[in-house]
MIZA-113789 format. One line per 5 residues: for each residue x, y, z of C-alpha. Coordinates in Angstrom, 1 decimal. Example, Ala and Ser with C-alpha at 12.3 -4.5 7.8 and 13.67 -1.06 7.14 Angstrom:
BEGIN
12.3 -4.5 7.8 ~ 13.7 -1.1 7.1
This chain:
BEGIN
62.3 52.0 93.0 ~ 60.3 53.2 96.0 ~ 57.1 52.3 97.7 ~ 54.7 54.7 99.5 ~ 53.3 53.7 102.9
50.0 55.3 104.1 ~ 50.3 56.9 107.5 ~ 48.9 55.3 110.7 ~ 48.8 51.8 109.3 ~ 51.0 48.7 109.6
51.8 48.1 106.0 ~ 54.4 47.2 103.4 ~ 54.9 45.8 99.9 ~ 52.0 43.3 99.5 ~ 51.8 40.1 97.7
49.3 37.2 97.7 ~ 50.1 34.5 100.2 ~ 47.9 32.0 102.1 ~ 47.3 32.9 105.7 ~ 44.9 31.6 108.3
44.1 35.1 109.6 ~ 44.6 38.8 108.8 ~ 46.5 39.3 112.0 ~ 49.3 36.9 111.0 ~ 49.4 38.6 107.6
50.0 42.0 109.2 ~ 52.7 40.5 111.4 ~ 54.6 39.2 108.4 ~ 54.1 42.4 106.5 ~ 55.6 44.3 109.4
58.5 42.0 109.5 ~ 59.0 42.5 105.8 ~ 59.1 46.3 106.2 ~ 61.6 45.9 109.1 ~ 63.8 43.6 106.9
63.6 46.1 104.0 ~ 64.6 49.0 106.2 ~ 67.4 47.1 107.8 ~ 68.7 46.1 104.4 ~ 68.5 49.6 103.0
70.3 51.1 106.0 ~ 73.1 48.5 105.9 ~ 73.6 49.0 102.2 ~ 73.5 52.7 102.6 ~ 76.2 52.6 105.3
78.4 50.4 103.2 ~ 78.0 52.8 100.2 ~ 79.0 55.7 102.4 ~ 81.9 53.7 103.8 ~ 83.1 53.0 100.3
83.0 56.6 99.3 ~ 85.9 56.1 97.0 ~ 83.7 54.2 94.5 ~ 82.9 55.8 91.2 ~ 80.1 54.9 88.7
78.7 56.2 85.5 ~ 75.9 55.1 83.2 ~ 77.1 54.7 79.6 ~ 74.5 55.2 76.9 ~ 74.8 53.9 73.3
73.5 51.4 70.8 ~ 74.1 47.7 70.4 ~ 74.9 45.9 67.1 ~ 71.2 45.7 66.3 ~ 70.9 49.4 66.5
68.8 49.3 69.6 ~ 69.3 51.7 72.6 ~ 71.8 50.3 75.1 ~ 72.7 51.3 78.6 ~ 75.0 49.9 81.3
76.7 51.1 84.5 ~ 80.5 51.2 84.7 ~ 81.7 51.2 88.3 ~ 85.1 51.3 89.9 ~ 86.9 52.1 93.1
90.0 51.6 95.1 ~ 89.4 47.8 95.6 ~ 92.4 45.5 94.9 ~ 91.9 42.0 93.8 ~ 94.6 39.3 93.8
94.3 36.8 90.9 ~ 95.8 33.5 91.9 ~ 95.8 30.5 89.6 ~ 96.9 27.0 90.7 ~ 96.9 23.3 90.0
97.0 20.5 92.6 ~ 100.4 19.0 93.4 ~ 100.7 15.3 92.8 ~ 100.1 12.8 94.3 ~ 97.2 14.6 96.0
93.8 14.1 94.4 ~ 91.4 17.1 93.9 ~ 89.2 15.7 96.7 ~ 92.1 15.5 99.1 ~ 93.3 19.0 98.1
89.9 20.6 98.6 ~ 89.6 18.9 102.0 ~ 92.7 20.7 103.2 ~ 91.7 23.9 101.4 ~ 88.3 24.3 103.0
88.9 22.6 106.3 ~ 92.3 24.3 107.1 ~ 93.7 26.8 104.6 ~ 90.7 29.2 104.2 ~ 90.2 29.3 108.0
93.8 30.5 108.2 ~ 93.4 33.1 105.5 ~ 90.1 34.5 106.8 ~ 91.8 34.9 110.2 ~ 93.5 37.9 108.6
91.1 40.9 109.2 ~ 92.4 42.7 106.1 ~ 91.1 40.1 103.6 ~ 87.4 40.8 102.7 ~ 86.5 37.7 100.8
87.6 34.9 98.4 ~ 85.9 34.1 95.1 ~ 86.7 30.8 93.4 ~ 86.5 29.9 89.7 ~ 87.0 26.2 89.1
87.8 25.5 85.4 ~ 85.4 23.4 83.5 ~ 87.0 20.3 82.0 ~ 84.2 19.2 79.7 ~ 82.9 22.5 78.4
84.9 24.6 75.9 ~ 84.7 28.4 76.1 ~ 83.9 30.3 72.9 ~ 84.2 33.9 72.0 ~ 81.1 36.0 70.9
82.2 35.2 67.3 ~ 82.0 31.4 68.0 ~ 85.8 31.0 67.8 ~ 87.8 29.2 70.4 ~ 91.2 30.1 71.9
94.2 27.8 72.4 ~ 95.1 28.4 76.0 ~ 98.8 28.8 76.7 ~ 98.3 28.3 80.5 ~ 96.0 25.7 82.1
95.1 25.4 85.8 ~ 92.6 23.8 88.1 ~ 91.2 26.9 89.7 ~ 91.4 30.7 89.9 ~ 91.0 32.3 93.2
90.2 36.0 93.7 ~ 91.4 37.6 96.9 ~ 89.5 40.8 97.6 ~ 90.9 43.8 99.5 ~ 89.4 47.2 100.2
92.4 49.0 98.8 ~ 96.1 48.8 98.4 ~ 96.7 49.8 102.0 ~ 94.5 46.9 103.1 ~ 96.6 44.5 100.9
99.8 45.9 102.4 ~ 98.4 45.4 105.9 ~ 97.4 41.8 105.0 ~ 101.0 41.0 104.2 ~ 102.3 42.7 107.3
99.7 40.8 109.5 ~ 101.1 37.4 108.4 ~ 104.6 38.5 109.2 ~ 103.6 38.6 112.9 ~ 101.0 35.8 112.7
102.9 33.1 110.9 ~ 100.9 30.0 109.7 ~ 102.6 26.7 110.7 ~ 104.5 25.1 107.8 ~ 102.4 22.0 107.7
99.2 24.1 107.1 ~ 100.6 26.1 104.3 ~ 100.2 25.4 100.5 ~ 103.7 24.1 100.2 ~ 103.6 20.7 98.5
99.8 21.1 97.9 ~ 99.3 24.1 95.5 ~ 101.2 24.3 92.2 ~ 100.9 28.0 91.5 ~ 100.6 29.1 87.9
100.4 32.9 88.3 ~ 99.5 35.6 90.9 ~ 98.7 39.1 89.9 ~ 97.2 42.2 91.7 ~ 94.5 43.9 89.8
92.1 46.8 90.0 ~ 88.4 46.0 90.3 ~ 85.9 47.3 87.8 ~ 82.3 46.2 87.0 ~ 80.1 46.5 84.0
76.4 45.9 85.0 ~ 72.9 46.7 84.0 ~ 72.5 48.7 87.1 ~ 69.4 49.3 89.3 ~ 66.2 49.2 87.2
62.7 47.7 87.4 ~ 63.9 44.9 85.2 ~ 67.0 44.2 87.4 ~ 64.7 44.4 90.5 ~ 62.4 41.8 89.0
65.3 39.5 88.2 ~ 66.6 40.0 91.8 ~ 63.3 38.7 93.2 ~ 60.1 38.0 91.1 ~ 57.8 39.3 93.8
59.5 42.7 94.0 ~ 57.9 44.2 90.9 ~ 54.4 43.3 91.9 ~ 55.1 44.4 95.5 ~ 56.1 47.9 94.2
53.0 48.1 92.1 ~ 50.6 47.1 94.8 ~ 52.3 49.0 97.7 ~ 50.9 52.3 96.3 ~ 47.3 51.1 96.9
45.8 52.0 100.4 ~ 46.6 49.3 102.9 ~ 44.1 48.0 105.5 ~ 44.4 49.4 109.0 ~ 45.7 46.9 111.5
43.6 45.8 114.4 ~ 45.0 46.1 118.0 ~ 45.7 42.3 117.9 ~ 47.6 42.7 114.6 ~ 49.6 45.6 116.0
50.7 43.5 118.9 ~ 51.5 40.6 116.6 ~ 53.5 42.9 114.4 ~ 55.6 44.1 117.4 ~ 56.2 40.5 118.4
57.3 39.6 114.9 ~ 59.7 42.5 114.7 ~ 61.2 41.5 118.1 ~ 61.5 37.9 116.9 ~ 63.2 39.0 113.7
65.9 41.0 115.4 ~ 68.5 38.2 115.8 ~ 68.0 37.1 112.2 ~ 68.4 40.7 111.0 ~ 71.7 41.0 112.9
72.9 37.9 111.1 ~ 71.7 39.4 107.9 ~ 73.7 42.5 108.6 ~ 76.9 40.4 109.0 ~ 76.3 38.7 105.6
75.6 42.0 103.9 ~ 78.8 43.4 105.4 ~ 80.7 40.5 103.9 ~ 79.2 40.8 100.5 ~ 78.0 44.3 99.5
75.1 44.0 97.1 ~ 71.3 44.2 96.7 ~ 71.1 40.5 96.0 ~ 72.5 39.6 99.4 ~ 70.1 42.1 101.1
67.1 40.4 99.5 ~ 68.4 36.9 100.2 ~ 69.2 37.5 103.9 ~ 65.8 39.2 104.4 ~ 64.1 36.1 103.0
66.1 34.0 105.5 ~ 65.2 36.3 108.4 ~ 61.5 36.2 107.6 ~ 61.2 32.5 107.1 ~ 59.2 30.6 104.4
55.8 32.1 105.3 ~ 56.9 35.7 105.1 ~ 59.7 35.3 102.5 ~ 57.8 36.8 99.6 ~ 57.0 40.1 101.1
60.1 40.4 103.2 ~ 62.4 39.8 100.2 ~ 60.5 42.3 98.2 ~ 60.7 44.9 100.9 ~ 64.5 44.4 101.3
65.0 44.5 97.5 ~ 63.1 47.8 97.3 ~ 65.0 49.3 100.2 ~ 68.4 48.2 99.0 ~ 67.5 49.4 95.4
66.7 52.8 96.7 ~ 69.8 53.0 98.9 ~ 72.1 51.9 96.0 ~ 70.5 54.3 93.6 ~ 71.1 57.2 96.0
74.6 56.3 96.9
């Protein structure tokens, strides 16, 4: 996915949005291009940093006989799988208050833990297999927490860090979490991969932006050029915040979302499209 930009013009992926003047439109377009470039650069750096990653596209056919394709990706990442219930007499509300107000602050103080992903088990919806059959679960629990580490060395450092930075007993899970199991696992993903369809799903405006960007863009007036520069300067703090978020969660979806936040509601359409296009190109080349 790529968009060509004519020389000597302030341009970017274009979409229709109401504006009181062409100058303000050029300013937001410039901010969109800046957000896209920042997103692509950050994603590219993260891809290079995670050079241990491997991915391959697998071709085949589905059960209907139709062509099928997906991307299988893996790397050195290590994920802890921790399942737990809530110790009585605590309620789930009381437990979650401690969890989010205290415990996760303590865990995230450890620089070797990348992120936590929570899966709270549904009580009123029964899971079914693709055949429609259900499974009698041998183990039940309130929630499953994924603890993500860059690799095994990072996990080992995580454990060592807490040996010298001990959490006070009253803030630990003792008497609060009833652990059911805890396993370390390798991380692997099966996804549709980067494609025009995936890009459209990522942000609906991205596909139309790519299509329209190839058309010649109007040349900005001196006033618009100045406005574009001012918009780029104003966007700098937000883009820095976006970089932090992308750093925490590597992915094109985050790049597009943070670019929309950086641009604000008026420029969100073009800025998100630009970021999605840039991140798509960076991911495909990584």
